[in-house]
C-alpha positions, 0 to 999 in steps of 0.5 A: 050696389055692388055685391061682395060675397064670401066663400069658406071651403073646407069639410071641417068648416062645413060640418061645424068642427071648427068655427069660422072666424075668419068670415066675422072678421072679414065682414067686420073689415068690409064693413068698415071700408064701406063694403058691406058683405052681401052674402056668405056660404061654405062649401066642402073639400069636393072638386065638383062642388068647388067648380059648380059654386065658383062657376055660380058665384061668377055670374052673380057677385062683383067680388067673391073672396074664397078662403081655404085650401090652398094648403099642401095636401090632397084635399086643398083644392082651391087652385085646381077648381079655379083653374078648372072654372076657367078652362085653363091649366095650373102655372108654376110660380118659380119665385114663389117656390124658391120662397118657399124652399128657402123658408124651409131651409131656414129652419132647418127642415126638408121641404116635402114635395107636396108643398110644390103645388102651393106654388101653382096658380091658374094662368091667368091669375095675378100672384098675391103675396103671403108675408108670413106663410108658404101658401101664395094667394091669387086673383082672377076674373071669371065672368063677371066676378073678381075672385080672390083666393086666400089661405084659411090660416087666420094670420095669413088670411087677415093680412093678405086681406089688409095688404093685398085685397083691400087696396086692390078693391080701392083702386078698382071701385069708387067705395061708398063712404062706410055706414054708420053704426052706433052701439051699445051694451046693456046688462040686466034686461031681456031682448023682448023687453029691450025691443018692446021699449025700443020698437016704437021709435021711428027711424030715419030712412034706410037706418035700422036697429039690431040686437045682438045677445051675448050671455049676459049682455046685449048689444043694441046697434043703429046702423045707417049710411053716412048720409043720416048722420045727424038724424041717427045721432038725434035718435041716438041720444033718445035711445041712450037716455031710455036705457041709461040705467042698464047701459054698461059700455058704449062702442065696442070698449067693453066693460073691463077695458072701461074700468081699467081706463077709469081706475087707471085714471083715478090712480085706483088699484083693486083686489079680487077674492073669488070663490064661484067665479074660479078666477074669472073675474081676474082674467077679465080684469088682468087681460084688459090692464086694470090695476091690480093690487092682488087677487085670490082664488078660494075653496067654498066657504058658507058665509053669510051676505054680512060676512063677506061685506066684513072680509071684502073690507078687511081685505082692502085693508090688508091690500092697502088698496082703496077698491076690493071686489068679492065673489062668494060661493054658490048655494041652492042658486044663491050667491053673493057679491061685495065691493068696498070702496073709499065711500062704503062697502056694498053687498048684495045676495041674489039668486038665479030665477030659472035653471037653464043656464049652465055653470060656465054662463052663471060664472059670467053672469056673476062676474059681470054683476061684479064688475057693474057694481064697480062701474056703478060706483065710479059713475055715482049710480046706485050700487046694488040694483036688480038684473032682470031674471036675477032676483036680488034677494038682500042687500047691505051698506056699511 
């Protein structure tokens, strides 16, 4: 099995001062190409650490993608470290230097002398184009490993992976079929509860079940070789049936995107009124393209569930929309949510049963509850349901 690794560089990454989103993105891209990442690591901006790590990985990995350290400042050491690990010097790429100078001149800026280092790569390296930045990348062979060096700026890194690295990997290696990954996302049940129900299932050989918690949802993943597709799809049907009540979407679409698709297809418009969620619900739905008629954010109002239901119905009438969603205020760990539809108006008052979640997390949970009420109505399910660690205290329908 080919060993593909990633090495992220930089003190700011090593010490957690920035989140390494490039690593997560690359892992997903490689997985889709049939090259699941074997491991990834991080090293700081110290020449000795960089050189030692490159030498160590060169004896273990078949492919190493190095991210970061190609900038113009003194702590950008990737090119120098690569040259030192190979026992060679750096060579100026004159054509790339002229490109950098042109880039600065076209913007009316003077290029700093330090930018010249961005055109220097090890003498044994192949230059990799960077159409959106000033740092060229490069590739070289060190011992058994084919190494690719890329800039840390996400936009530059991603385009270099897609346009320069993936094509080279495809030309050099006979890549296997990408693994099959089936996904669904649940809301309202805990991870241990889901695991207790799913763990007794006998999975096909080479297939694994995974759980990814991102409050307030849990994603279930079934991953395995493409050769097991038929067996995986058979057991996936069983998983879908067992989790049908708490599943909010399949694949990677996302609940707001699902609602956007459904409401657009049915030519429905939605009106939103928020108190506790403070615009979060509107932001999530608007970002996904949900057809919205109007949205309002109100200050805290001390109102009963019946009053919220009546106000939601009146809001839909006033805005001439078929649908309306309202989130009330949080009071003593309780909050009410109401949904108006052409069929009826529903409301539910719920209580957070423990206090370990902060305000932001609770807002995410309530926004998801509101969206799920709408989803359940669209699919003909009971609108007001329990939500695991959230108690439903009262429901109304009129």
